[in-house]
N, C-alpha and C positions, 0 to 999 in steps of 0.2 A: 503495501500499499503507499503510496507517494506521499510524504512528509507537505503538511500544508504550511504555508507560507505568507506570512503575512502582508498585505498592502501596501504598509511603510516600507518595509525590507523589499519586496519589488521595486518600487520608487526609489529607494535608494539604491539599488544594483541598475535600474534602468538611465539612473542619472551618470552614476560611475562609468558604465559602457560607453555613456554620448562622451562624456570628458575626456576617456582614453581616445576613444575614438577621433575627436576632434585632435585631440594631440599630434596623434600619429599622423592627421591627412593637414593639419596646420602648413609643413611646409611646403607640401604640393598646392596648395591653396595659395600662399605666398606668390611661390614660383609663377602659378598663372596670373595672380595679380601686376606681378611685376613686370610680365612681359606683355603689358597692356598699356604701359609706360616709355615713356623717351628716356635716353639713357642719363640726361639730365637728372631728372624726375630719380630715376632708379637709385642713383649714387647720393641724392639728397639726403637721405635717412628713412629711417622706419615709417611705411605708410600704408594701409589699407584701402586706399581712394586709389583706384587706378584713374589715368585720362581719357582714358580709351582711345588711344590713338594705336594703328596696326603700323609703325612705322618698324617697330623692330621685325616682324615679320616679314614685311617687304624685303628689309635688309637681308635678313637671315636667307631669303629664296632667291635673292640678286647673287647672295655668295655662294651659294652651295645648292644642288641639285636634290631638295627635300625627298623627291619621289626616288630617286635613283636609290638612295640610302635604306628610304621606306622597303621599296621592293626586295633589297637585301635581306633586312631583316625578315622580313615574312620567309622568303626563302630557305635560309640558314635555320629560323625557329621553327618553322613547319616541315621540314625535311631533317633536323637531327631530330625531333619528336617521332616522325616516321620510321627511320633506323631505330630510335631507341626501342620503339614497341616491338617491331619486328626480332630484334637481338632479345627482350627481358620478357615477352610472352612465354615462349617456350623454357626459357632456364628460371622463371618462376613458378610455370607448371612441374618441371621436372622437381622442384626444391618444397615444392607443395603437396608434389600427391607422389614422389617417389622418392621421399627425403633418404638421406644417409648418416651415419656416422658425424662425416664431416660437411653437413648442410649448412648447421649453423655458424661453425667454423669461418667458412665461406663467406656466408651473407656480414659477418662481422668484418671481414677483412676489406670485404668490396665499400661497408661503411667506413673500415678508416680510411681510407684513399681519401676522404671527404676532408680529412680532418689535417692534411698536409698543406702547409702554404706550396700554393700554386706556382710561386717565383721559385724554389726550391727545385723545380724541372721546368723553367724556362728556356734554360740554356740548350739543353737536350732536345726537347720539343722544336725549339725554334730550327737546330742543327737540320733534324728529321725531317721535319719542311721544308727546309731550304733545298737539301739534297734530294727529295721526291718533286720539286718543283710546286708545292703544295703553297706559296707564301700566296696571299692577295689572292686568294681563288675560294671559288664559295662551297667547294666539294670539299678541300680542307678541314677550313671554318666548321661546316657543316659535321663532320666525322669529329672533330675535336669537341664542340659543344656535345653529341650525342657522348662521347664517352665520358663526359665531367657529370652528366646528368645521369648516366646510366646506372651507377648505386641506387639512388633514390628512385628511378624506375623501378627496379626489380624489386625494391625492398616494398613501395607500396604495392604492386603488384602480388606480390607472395602475401603479403595481408590478406588482401583481397580473395585470393584462391582458397587461400585457409578456411574462410569461413564457407567456403561453398562442399556441401557434401560429396564423399567422396563416393556414395554408394550409385550418386547420378552417372559418375562419366565409367562406375562398373555396367550400369545397365547399358548404358551406348557400347560399351566392349561389348557385351553377351549379344546386344541387337547385330555386332559385326563392324560397328564403327571404326575406323583405322587411326590412327595417333593424329594423323593431319585434320582428319575429319572431328577427331574427337576434341581438341583444341580450338577448331574454326567453328564447328556449328552446337556445340553443347558448351563448352566453359567461356566460350568469349562473348555469346550472348549473355550469359547468365552473371557476366560480369562487366556488362557495358558502363554502370554508373561508376565502377571504380577505375576503369579504362578510361573513361570520359576524363573524369579528374586527374588523371595522370595524364594525361596529355594537354591536359589546360596549365597543369601546375607546370610542366616541362615546358613547355612552348614561352609563361614569364619566364621562368629562369633562363632559358635562351635568350631572349628576348632583350634583360636586365645584364647578360651576362660582357662587364667592359674589358676585365684585363686581358684576356686571349683576344678578343676582338679589335681591341687598339694594337694589340703588339704582333698580332700577328697577319694583318693585312695593313694596307695604305689606303688604296684609292678603287683599285675593283670591285672589289667585295666587303667594302667597307658597313657595316650595318649603322642604326643611327643612332649608337653609343660613339662612334667614331664621329659622327656628323655633329655631336655634343663636343667631343673633346678639340673638335676643330676652332670654335671660337674661343677657346683659351689660347692667349696668345701671347708672348714677349712684352710685347705691350702694354698686356697689362688685361684685365678681365671687365670685360661689357657685360654689364649684368643686365641691361634690358634685353639685350639680342642673345646671350646666354640663354634668358630664362625662356625665350621665345622656342629657342632650339629643343629646349629641355621638355618645354609643354606639345610642342611637334611629335616628338620620339614618344612621351609616355601616353599621349593622349589615344594612341591606337589600343594599347592594353588594357587601360584604365577604361574603354569602353567596352572592350570583350570582358574584361572580368565582370563590369555592374553587370551586363544583362546574361552572363552564365554562373553568379553568385550561386543562384539556387543549386544549379546542378554540382558546383564546386564543392560547396558544402554537404551535399549529398554523396558526393562520392567518396569525402576524406572523413565522412562520418561511416561508410560502408561496414556495417558488420562493429561496430563501434557498441550497439546495445543489441541485447537476444531476448 
């Protein structure tokens, strides 16, 4: 039986949640406000009242082709997500339904790779990309981001697959389903919420990745993270233009996150309550 919660406590929790949400969102809000200021207004001091000018956006578009960077971000984020799922679904299936005594060790090892500072492997990765002619290419960056996020994708899918009764897969085998048919026609449809949330999270992580995208690209495959970095120059930081570039870069992922938040929450809580 659920424990009753008083109205006063509900109101307190609601207010606290809104305060935390506003604190988290405020930097993004202030960036958007600053993007609608002139450069003089942006450096004048703190103000939540924009002048409404589009001068910074016009200068940003005149200096760089936004849509080229945007297209690179879409291709790299979506491509790395698809590649990760192609590798992670069979891997998570084997760990969830055919575990060995080393399965947990492998999972922990995969997760431990995320704890290593990226700069520790920058030089060897850069040399490998140079020798393989993958520098400043979409293919190279797609593979790199897939490998970076693969441990998280495998872990999430493994968690979701563990909640699916193994008896259903056994029934499919008794009906003559092959291994491929079991994964594609039985397992995948049952785990659609988990797979969808994993895809969304991986796209967000790939979209926001800055360390590798800036260091392994220059112009041809540069995504929106490099687009933002291009407005930091030796002459100084032009806050209005930098804010406009940042707003253009985060707007697509904010819109996607807003419309898919229900699916994302449903997938992230998949199997949390029994």
